C-alpha positions as CSV (number, residue, x, y, z in Angstrom):
1,M,-0.1,0.1,0.2
2,F,1.4,3.9,-0.9
3,N,0.5,6.2,1.6
4,K,-0.2,8.8,-1.2
5,S,-4.4,10.8,-1.6
6,L,-6.5,9.5,-4.3
7,T,-9.6,10.5,-5.0
8,V,-12.3,8.6,-7.7
9,V,-14.4,11.0,-9.4
10,L,-17.9,9.3,-11.2
11,P,-19.8,11.9,-13.2
12,V,-23.1,9.6,-13.0
13,Y,-26.2,10.9,-15.4
14,N,-29.7,9.3,-14.4
15,G,-27.9,6.6,-12.6
16,E,-29.8,5.7,-9.9
17,T,-29.7,1.9,-10.5
18,R,-26.8,1.4,-10.8
19,L,-24.7,3.7,-8.6
20,R,-24.5,2.2,-5.0
21,S,-23.4,-1.0,-6.4
22,N,-21.1,0.9,-8.4
23,V,-19.6,3.4,-5.6
24,S,-19.3,0.1,-2.8
25,E,-16.5,-1.5,-5.7
26,V,-14.5,1.6,-6.2
27,L,-14.3,2.4,-2.0
28,E,-13.5,-1.6,-1.7
29,L,-10.8,-1.3,-4.2
30,A,-9.3,2.4,-3.4
31,S,-9.1,0.9,0.1
32,E,-7.2,-1.8,-0.5
33,L,-4.6,0.2,-2.5
34,T,-4.0,3.8,-0.1
35,P,-5.9,4.3,3.2
36,Q,-6.2,8.4,2.0
37,F,-8.7,7.9,-0.7
38,G,-12.0,9.8,-1.6
39,V,-15.2,9.4,-3.8
40,L,-16.6,12.4,-5.5
41,I,-20.1,11.7,-7.5
42,I,-21.1,14.7,-9.9
43,D,-24.6,14.3,-10.8
44,D,-24.8,15.2,-13.9
45,G,-28.2,17.0,-14.7
46,S,-30.0,13.8,-14.1
47,N,-33.2,13.8,-14.2
48,D,-33.6,10.2,-12.1
49,D,-32.9,10.2,-8.4
50,T,-29.5,10.1,-8.5
51,F,-29.1,13.0,-6.5
52,E,-30.8,11.4,-3.8
53,V,-28.9,8.4,-4.0
54,A,-25.5,9.8,-3.9
55,E,-26.6,12.2,-0.7
56,E,-27.4,8.5,0.9
57,L,-24.3,7.1,0.4
58,A,-22.5,10.6,1.0
59,A,-24.3,10.0,4.6
60,H,-23.4,6.6,4.8
61,Y,-19.3,6.7,4.0
62,P,-17.0,9.8,5.3
63,Q,-15.2,9.1,2.1
64,V,-18.0,10.8,-0.5
65,S,-18.6,13.8,-1.1
66,V,-21.2,15.3,-3.2
67,R,-21.5,17.9,-5.9
68,R,-24.4,18.4,-8.7
69,H,-24.6,20.0,-11.8
70,R,-28.2,21.6,-13.0
71,Q,-27.9,21.2,-16.4
72,R,-26.0,18.7,-18.0
73,R,-22.1,19.7,-18.5
74,G,-20.5,16.7,-20.0
75,L,-16.6,15.3,-19.4
76,G,-14.9,18.6,-19.9
77,S,-16.7,19.6,-17.2
78,A,-16.2,17.1,-15.0
79,I,-12.0,17.0,-15.3
80,D,-11.8,20.7,-15.1
81,Y,-14.1,20.8,-11.4
82,A,-11.7,17.7,-10.5
83,Q,-8.5,19.8,-11.8
84,R,-9.5,23.2,-9.9
85,R,-11.1,22.2,-6.4
86,V,-9.5,18.0,-5.4
87,R,-6.9,18.5,-3.6
88,S,-5.4,14.7,-3.7
89,D,-1.7,13.3,-5.1
90,A,-3.9,11.3,-7.5
91,I,-7.0,11.8,-9.5
92,I,-9.1,9.0,-11.3
93,V,-12.3,10.3,-13.6
94,H,-14.4,7.9,-14.9
95,D,-15.8,8.4,-18.1
96,G,-19.5,8.7,-16.7
97,V,-20.8,6.3,-19.8
98,T,-19.5,2.4,-20.4
99,P,-19.6,-0.4,-17.3
100,I,-17.3,0.6,-14.1
101,D,-14.2,-1.9,-14.7
102,A,-12.5,-1.4,-11.1
103,S,-9.5,-3.5,-12.4
104,E,-8.2,0.0,-14.7
105,I,-8.3,1.7,-10.9
106,R,-5.8,-0.7,-10.1
107,S,-3.6,-0.4,-13.1
108,L,-3.9,3.3,-13.5
109,W,-2.9,3.7,-9.4
110,K,0.3,1.5,-10.0
111,G,1.4,2.6,-13.6
112,W,1.1,6.1,-11.8
113,I,3.4,4.8,-8.3
114,A,6.0,4.0,-11.2
115,Q,6.1,7.6,-12.3
116,S,6.3,8.7,-8.8
117,P,9.2,11.1,-7.4
118,A,11.5,8.7,-5.5
119,D,11.7,9.1,-1.4
120,A,13.9,11.0,-0.5
121,T,14.8,8.5,3.0
122,E,16.2,6.3,-0.1
123,S,20.5,5.9,-1.3
124,D,22.2,7.8,-3.3
125,D,23.2,5.0,-5.1
126,V,19.8,4.2,-5.7
127,A,19.0,8.5,-6.9
128,P,20.4,8.4,-10.4
129,M,18.8,4.6,-11.0
130,Q,15.4,5.7,-10.2
131,G,15.8,8.7,-12.0
132,A,16.5,6.9,-15.2
133,L,13.5,5.1,-14.5
134,A,11.6,8.6,-14.0
135,E,12.5,9.6,-17.7
136,L,11.5,6.0,-18.9
137,A,8.1,6.2,-17.8
138,N,7.5,10.0,-18.4
139,M,8.7,8.8,-22.3
140,S,6.1,6.3,-21.9
141,A,3.7,8.6,-20.5
142,I,3.7,11.6,-23.4
143,H,3.4,7.8,-26.0
144,A,0.4,7.2,-23.7
145,A,-1.4,10.4,-23.8
146,M,-0.4,11.3,-27.7
147,E,-2.1,8.1,-28.5
148,R,-5.0,8.5,-25.6
149,A,-5.7,12.1,-28.2
150,H,-6.5,10.2,-31.7
151,N,-9.0,8.0,-29.5
152,R,-11.6,8.1,-27.9
153,L,-10.8,7.5,-24.2
154,L,-13.3,5.3,-22.3
155,G,-13.3,4.1,-18.9
156,F,-11.3,5.6,-16.6
157,Q,-8.0,8.0,-17.2
158,M,-5.8,9.6,-14.2
159,I,-5.8,13.7,-14.2
160,T,-3.2,16.0,-12.7
161,P,-4.4,18.9,-10.5
162,L,-3.7,21.9,-11.1
163,P,-1.5,23.7,-8.3
164,F,-2.7,25.3,-5.6
165,D,-1.9,28.6,-6.3
166,E,-2.7,28.1,-10.1
167,A,-6.4,27.3,-9.4
168,F,-6.7,30.3,-6.8
169,A,-5.3,32.5,-9.6
170,E,-7.8,31.2,-12.0
171,L,-11.3,31.3,-9.8
172,G,-9.9,34.8,-8.9
173,A,-9.9,35.5,-12.8
174,T,-12.8,34.5,-12.7
175,A,-13.8,36.3,-10.3
176,E,-12.9,39.7,-11.7
177,V,-14.4,38.8,-15.8
178,A,-17.6,37.9,-14.0
179,T,-17.6,41.5,-11.8
180,T,-15.8,43.6,-15.5
181,R,-19.2,42.0,-16.6
182,R,-21.4,43.9,-14.3
183,N,-19.8,47.1,-14.3
184,E,-20.2,47.1,-17.9
185,A,-23.8,45.7,-17.0
186,S,-24.4,48.2,-15.2
187,H,-22.8,51.1,-17.3
188,T,-24.5,50.4,-20.4
189,E,-27.7,50.6,-18.7
190,R,-26.8,54.1,-17.7
191,R,-26.2,55.1,-20.8
192,T,-29.8,53.5,-22.0
193,G,-31.5,56.0,-19.7
194,I,-32.1,57.5,-22.5
195,G,-35.6,58.1,-24.2
196,Q,-37.6,56.0,-21.6
197,I,-40.5,56.7,-20.0
198,P,-39.9,59.3,-16.6
199,P,-40.8,58.1,-13.8
200,M,-44.9,59.1,-12.8
201,P,-44.9,62.4,-11.5
202,R,-45.5,63.3,-7.3
203,P,-49.0,62.9,-5.9
204,K,-49.2,66.4,-4.5
205,F,-48.3,67.0,-7.9
206,M,-51.1,65.6,-9.7
207,T,-53.3,66.7,-7.7
208,A,-52.2,70.6,-8.6
209,V,-52.8,69.3,-11.6
210,A,-56.2,67.5,-11.7
211,N,-57.1,71.1,-9.4
212,F,-55.6,73.5,-12.6
213,A,-57.6,71.8,-14.7
214,L,-61.3,71.9,-13.1
215,G,-60.9,75.3,-12.3
216,E,-60.2,75.8,-8.4
């Protein structure tokens, strides 16, 4: 067992019938890989009881958390959220479509462990060899990434979380853009006020107009 944290992300659309068994299978396997693990269920705009089942699982298992999308956003949105918000050492995401094969998680985990930097407590004699192996592993990873780029990815995939400072910076930029848009919208409203119907006169003024018309 390797002492690194792992989060398995399960995007789900209308999966209430299979969600319990899928989560149970993933939890059982993840507990064999590392003591620091979790499962993030993303309800991708389901119109059945997927969210309710997910909430039930989260209440029963402390390792399970839930996020809900009101509308269907697809796999890209799930990956983007996981990279920005999940702070585990390793993140494994399912495609949300194909049947879950937990053995894929084990294979991806082993491959990631093989590419992980050597422990700082290892001897100096072992470190150069580990470095050479890491280079070979990185080359293999690059080839695998290129192959995936030309084929539709099915099942599980390993993704890299964004460093905290990068994720925080991008979130700050998003908030700044939103504030700018609100300010621009407010400015536009003020500019387009020309030609609008003026506010109704005050009641006392209307009374004076009526009295004048009646000769009072």
